[in-house]
C-alpha positions as CSV (number, residue, x, y, z in Angstrom):
1,X,0.1,-0.1,-0.1
2,X,3.2,2.4,0.8
3,X,4.8,2.0,-2.3
4,X,1.0,2.5,-4.6
5,X,0.8,5.9,-2.3
6,X,4.9,6.6,-3.2
7,X,4.0,6.2,-7.2
8,X,1.2,7.7,-7.0
9,X,2.7,10.6,-5.2
10,X,5.7,11.2,-7.5
11,X,4.0,11.0,-10.8
12,X,1.1,13.9,-9.6
13,X,4.5,15.3,-8.5
14,X,5.5,14.8,-12.0
15,X,2.6,15.5,-14.0
16,X,2.6,19.1,-12.2
17,X,6.2,20.1,-12.7
18,X,5.9,19.0,-16.4
19,X,2.8,21.0,-16.6
20,X,4.8,23.7,-15.0
21,X,7.2,23.3,-17.7
22,X,4.4,23.6,-20.1
23,X,2.7,26.8,-19.0
24,X,5.8,29.2,-18.7
25,X,7.5,27.5,-21.8
26,X,8.3,30.9,-24.0
27,X,6.2,31.7,-27.3
28,X,7.5,33.2,-30.8
29,X,6.9,36.9,-29.5
30,X,8.6,36.4,-26.0
31,X,11.5,35.2,-27.6
32,X,11.4,38.1,-30.6
33,X,11.2,40.4,-27.9
34,X,14.1,39.2,-26.1
35,X,15.9,38.8,-29.6
36,X,15.4,42.5,-30.2
37,X,17.0,43.8,-27.0
38,X,20.1,41.5,-27.3
39,X,20.5,42.8,-31.2
40,X,20.1,46.4,-30.2
41,X,22.8,45.9,-27.3
42,X,25.0,44.2,-30.1
43,X,24.6,46.8,-32.8
44,X,25.5,50.0,-30.5
45,X,28.6,48.1,-28.7
46,X,29.8,46.0,-32.0
47,X,28.5,47.2,-34.8
48,X,28.3,51.2,-34.8
49,X,31.7,51.9,-33.1
50,X,33.4,50.3,-36.7
51,X,35.7,51.9,-38.1
52,X,34.7,51.9,-41.8
53,X,37.0,52.0,-44.5
54,X,36.9,55.7,-45.7
55,X,34.8,56.6,-43.5
56,X,36.1,55.9,-40.5
57,X,33.6,56.7,-37.4
58,X,31.7,59.5,-38.9
59,X,28.7,57.4,-38.9
60,X,28.4,56.3,-35.4
61,X,26.5,58.6,-33.9
62,X,23.8,58.0,-36.7
63,X,24.0,54.3,-36.3
64,X,23.2,54.8,-32.7
65,X,20.4,57.3,-32.9
66,X,19.3,54.7,-35.4
67,X,19.5,52.1,-33.2
68,X,17.6,53.8,-30.3
69,X,15.0,55.4,-32.7
70,X,11.5,53.9,-32.5
71,X,11.5,53.2,-36.2
72,X,14.6,50.3,-35.6
73,X,12.5,48.2,-33.4
74,X,10.1,47.1,-36.3
75,X,13.0,46.3,-38.6
76,X,15.2,44.2,-36.6
77,X,12.5,42.2,-35.2
78,X,11.7,41.7,-38.8
79,X,15.2,40.6,-39.3
80,X,14.8,38.5,-36.6
81,X,11.2,36.7,-37.5
82,X,12.4,35.9,-40.8
83,X,15.9,34.1,-39.9
84,X,14.4,32.3,-37.1
85,X,13.3,29.0,-36.7
86,X,11.4,27.4,-33.5
87,X,11.7,24.2,-32.6
88,X,8.8,23.5,-29.9
89,X,9.4,20.4,-27.2
90,X,6.5,21.7,-25.4
91,X,8.6,21.6,-21.8
92,X,10.8,24.1,-23.9
93,X,11.8,25.4,-27.2
94,X,15.2,25.9,-28.7
95,X,15.6,28.5,-30.9
96,X,18.0,29.4,-34.0
97,X,18.2,32.6,-35.7
98,X,20.3,33.5,-38.8
99,X,21.0,37.8,-39.2
100,X,22.9,39.9,-40.6
101,X,22.9,43.4,-39.9
102,X,23.6,44.8,-43.8
103,X,19.8,45.6,-45.1
104,X,19.5,47.8,-41.8
105,X,22.8,49.4,-43.0
106,X,22.7,49.5,-46.5
107,X,25.6,51.7,-46.7
108,X,28.3,50.0,-44.8
109,X,30.4,48.5,-47.6
110,X,29.4,43.7,-47.7
111,X,31.6,42.3,-44.6
112,X,32.4,44.2,-43.1
113,X,29.7,43.7,-40.5
114,X,29.9,39.6,-40.0
115,X,26.6,37.3,-40.3
116,X,25.9,35.5,-37.0
117,X,23.9,31.8,-35.8
118,X,22.5,32.4,-32.7
119,X,21.1,29.9,-30.5
120,X,19.0,30.0,-27.5
121,X,17.0,28.0,-24.8
122,X,13.3,29.3,-23.5
123,X,12.2,27.3,-20.3
124,X,10.7,28.9,-17.6
125,X,9.5,32.2,-19.2
126,X,12.4,33.2,-19.5
127,X,15.7,32.8,-22.8
128,X,19.0,32.3,-23.0
129,X,21.4,32.8,-25.6
130,X,24.1,29.2,-25.3
131,X,26.1,29.4,-28.8
132,X,26.6,32.5,-30.8
133,X,29.5,32.0,-33.7
134,X,30.4,33.7,-36.8
135,X,29.0,32.9,-40.4
């Protein structure tokens, strides 16, 4: 009788934990909001300060203004949305995003800003980048 109660209790506990994971698995909208903030940070720290051939750093201030503007968010979000694949494992999700900022900054010569593949995991209402590499 005690073994039956133990297995029933364990089963209910596992069912509750699985239900909690299912309910807190971040969806695509949460991922896009997370990815936009990450991309904005990357653009501000790594792309805008780049010294461009023949131009130097003369566009740095303009780049920062663009990245911080309201107009940038939908463009960055569209770029992320087009380049993202989601694998939904119900309890958690894996996201793989390929992105290049060249479409945001068409005046910057090709190859100056590298393209990236970013891999993230969504679990318990949070998202974490676990791999990022240059393409």
